[in-house]
PyMOL commands that place a pseudoatom at each C-alpha (Angstrom):
pseudoatom trace, name=CA, resn=MET, resi=1, chain=A, elem=C, hetatm=0, pos=[-5.131, 5.606, 15.689]
pseudoatom trace, name=CA, resn=GLN, resi=2, chain=A, elem=C, hetatm=0, pos=[-6.713, 2.305, 16.679]
pseudoatom trace, name=CA, resn=ASP, resi=3, chain=A, elem=C, hetatm=0, pos=[-7.323, -1.386, 15.211]
pseudoatom trace, name=CA, resn=LYS, resi=4, chain=A, elem=C, hetatm=0, pos=[-10.658, -1.484, 13.667]
pseudoatom trace, name=CA, resn=THR, resi=5, chain=A, elem=C, hetatm=0, pos=[-12.789, -4.247, 13.054]
pseudoatom trace, name=CA, resn=ILE, resi=6, chain=A, elem=C, hetatm=0, pos=[-13.793, -4.638, 9.406]
pseudoatom trace, name=CA, resn=VAL, resi=7, chain=A, elem=C, hetatm=0, pos=[-16.480, -7.173, 7.801]
pseudoatom trace, name=CA, resn=CYS, resi=8, chain=A, elem=C, hetatm=0, pos=[-15.081, -8.914, 4.934]
pseudoatom trace, name=CA, resn=LYS, resi=9, chain=A, elem=C, hetatm=0, pos=[-17.055, -8.508, 1.700]
pseudoatom trace, name=CA, resn=ASP, resi=10, chain=A, elem=C, hetatm=0, pos=[-16.557, -12.223, 0.323]
pseudoatom trace, name=CA, resn=CYS, resi=11, chain=A, elem=C, hetatm=0, pos=[-16.742, -14.537, 3.665]
pseudoatom trace, name=CA, resn=HIS, resi=12, chain=A, elem=C, hetatm=0, pos=[-18.804, -11.772, 5.669]
pseudoatom trace, name=CA, resn=LYS, resi=13, chain=A, elem=C, hetatm=0, pos=[-16.202, -12.687, 8.692]
pseudoatom trace, name=CA, resn=GLU, resi=14, chain=A, elem=C, hetatm=0, pos=[-14.926, -9.732, 10.699]
pseudoatom trace, name=CA, resn=PHE, resi=15, chain=A, elem=C, hetatm=0, pos=[-11.318, -9.128, 10.866]
pseudoatom trace, name=CA, resn=VAL, resi=16, chain=A, elem=C, hetatm=0, pos=[-8.973, -6.394, 12.535]
pseudoatom trace, name=CA, resn=PHE, resi=17, chain=A, elem=C, hetatm=0, pos=[-7.199, -4.060, 10.350]
pseudoatom trace, name=CA, resn=THR, resi=18, chain=A, elem=C, hetatm=0, pos=[-4.382, -3.158, 13.224]
pseudoatom trace, name=CA, resn=GLU, resi=19, chain=A, elem=C, hetatm=0, pos=[-3.084, 0.154, 13.565]
pseudoatom trace, name=CA, resn=GLY, resi=20, chain=A, elem=C, hetatm=0, pos=[0.108, -0.950, 12.050]
pseudoatom trace, name=CA, resn=GLU, resi=21, chain=A, elem=C, hetatm=0, pos=[-1.417, -1.801, 8.817]
pseudoatom trace, name=CA, resn=GLN, resi=22, chain=A, elem=C, hetatm=0, pos=[-3.347, 1.482, 8.777]
pseudoatom trace, name=CA, resn=GLU, resi=23, chain=A, elem=C, hetatm=0, pos=[0.006, 2.970, 9.146]
pseudoatom trace, name=CA, resn=PHE, resi=24, chain=A, elem=C, hetatm=0, pos=[1.282, 1.176, 6.412]
pseudoatom trace, name=CA, resn=TYR, resi=25, chain=A, elem=C, hetatm=0, pos=[-1.602, 1.466, 4.112]
pseudoatom trace, name=CA, resn=LYS, resi=26, chain=A, elem=C, hetatm=0, pos=[-1.360, 5.518, 4.881]
pseudoatom trace, name=CA, resn=GLU, resi=27, chain=A, elem=C, hetatm=0, pos=[2.446, 5.332, 4.055]
pseudoatom trace, name=CA, resn=LYS, resi=28, chain=A, elem=C, hetatm=0, pos=[2.134, 3.627, 0.786]
pseudoatom trace, name=CA, resn=GLY, resi=29, chain=A, elem=C, hetatm=0, pos=[-0.844, 5.953, -0.295]
pseudoatom trace, name=CA, resn=PHE, resi=30, chain=A, elem=C, hetatm=0, pos=[-3.871, 3.598, -0.333]
pseudoatom trace, name=CA, resn=ASP, resi=31, chain=A, elem=C, hetatm=0, pos=[-6.946, 5.509, 0.244]
pseudoatom trace, name=CA, resn=ASN, resi=32, chain=A, elem=C, hetatm=0, pos=[-9.122, 2.853, 0.847]
pseudoatom trace, name=CA, resn=GLU, resi=33, chain=A, elem=C, hetatm=0, pos=[-9.318, 0.264, 3.799]
pseudoatom trace, name=CA, resn=PRO, resi=34, chain=A, elem=C, hetatm=0, pos=[-8.944, -3.492, 2.780]
pseudoatom trace, name=CA, resn=GLN, resi=35, chain=A, elem=C, hetatm=0, pos=[-12.105, -5.010, 1.799]
pseudoatom trace, name=CA, resn=ARG, resi=36, chain=A, elem=C, hetatm=0, pos=[-11.404, -8.601, 2.308]
pseudoatom trace, name=CA, resn=CYS, resi=37, chain=A, elem=C, hetatm=0, pos=[-9.730, -10.940, 5.261]
pseudoatom trace, name=CA, resn=PRO, resi=38, chain=A, elem=C, hetatm=0, pos=[-6.059, -12.037, 4.748]
pseudoatom trace, name=CA, resn=GLU, resi=39, chain=A, elem=C, hetatm=0, pos=[-7.416, -15.468, 4.107]
pseudoatom trace, name=CA, resn=CYS, resi=40, chain=A, elem=C, hetatm=0, pos=[-10.174, -14.294, 1.433]
pseudoatom trace, name=CA, resn=ARG, resi=41, chain=A, elem=C, hetatm=0, pos=[-7.091, -11.456, -0.283]
pseudoatom trace, name=CA, resn=LYS, resi=42, chain=A, elem=C, hetatm=0, pos=[-4.846, -14.637, -0.203]
pseudoatom trace, name=CA, resn=ALA, resi=43, chain=A, elem=C, hetatm=0, pos=[-7.270, -16.810, -2.276]
pseudoatom trace, name=CA, resn=ARG, resi=44, chain=A, elem=C, hetatm=0, pos=[-7.958, -14.135, -4.742]
pseudoatom trace, name=CA, resn=LYS, resi=45, chain=A, elem=C, hetatm=0, pos=[-4.710, -13.498, -5.104]
pseudoatom trace, name=CA, resn=GLN, resi=46, chain=A, elem=C, hetatm=0, pos=[-3.903, -17.004, -5.822]
pseudoatom trace, name=CA, resn=GLU, resi=47, chain=A, elem=C, hetatm=0, pos=[-6.963, -17.183, -8.381]
pseudoatom trace, name=CA, resn=ARG, resi=48, chain=A, elem=C, hetatm=0, pos=[-5.664, -14.481, -10.299]
pseudoatom trace, name=CA, resn=ARG, resi=49, chain=A, elem=C, hetatm=0, pos=[-2.281, -16.325, -10.243]
pseudoatom trace, name=CA, resn=ASN, resi=50, chain=A, elem=C, hetatm=0, pos=[-3.843, -19.599, -11.680]
pseudoatom trace, name=CA, resn=PHE, resi=51, chain=A, elem=C, hetatm=0, pos=[-5.907, -17.674, -14.276]
pseudoatom trace, name=CA, resn=ASN, resi=52, chain=A, elem=C, hetatm=0, pos=[-2.817, -16.052, -15.749]
pseudoatom trace, name=CA, resn=ASN, resi=53, chain=A, elem=C, hetatm=0, pos=[-0.811, -18.947, -15.701]
pseudoatom trace, name=CA, resn=ASN, resi=54, chain=A, elem=C, hetatm=0, pos=[-3.587, -20.947, -17.373]
pseudoatom trace, name=CA, resn=ASN, resi=55, chain=A, elem=C, hetatm=0, pos=[-4.262, -18.178, -20.154]
pseudoatom trace, name=CA, resn=TYR, resi=56, chain=A, elem=C, hetatm=0, pos=[-0.286, -18.192, -20.501]
pseudoatom trace, name=CA, resn=ASN, resi=57, chain=A, elem=C, hetatm=0, pos=[-0.042, -21.811, -20.897]
pseudoatom trace, name=CA, resn=ASN, resi=58, chain=A, elem=C, hetatm=0, pos=[-3.077, -22.000, -23.630]
pseudoatom trace, name=CA, resn=TYR, resi=59, chain=A, elem=C, hetatm=0, pos=[-1.022, -19.275, -25.594]
pseudoatom trace, name=CA, resn=ARG, resi=60, chain=A, elem=C, hetatm=0, pos=[2.579, -21.413, -25.853]
for i in range(1, 60): cmd.bond("trace and resi %d" % i, "trace and resi %d" % (i + 1))
show_as sticks, trace
zoom trace
């Protein structure tokens, strides 16, 4: 397995999907390669957390 260069679907920058990451995905049974770079994945995760926290606080 070799490192792969993938284009992020959000920011359109190239990022490397390393051999180690590919093995991790395979071990976990993930069928799809990542579609977002690490920075966009982190930002998206934070957006979801903020959304969930805001919704939780609205119902308290």
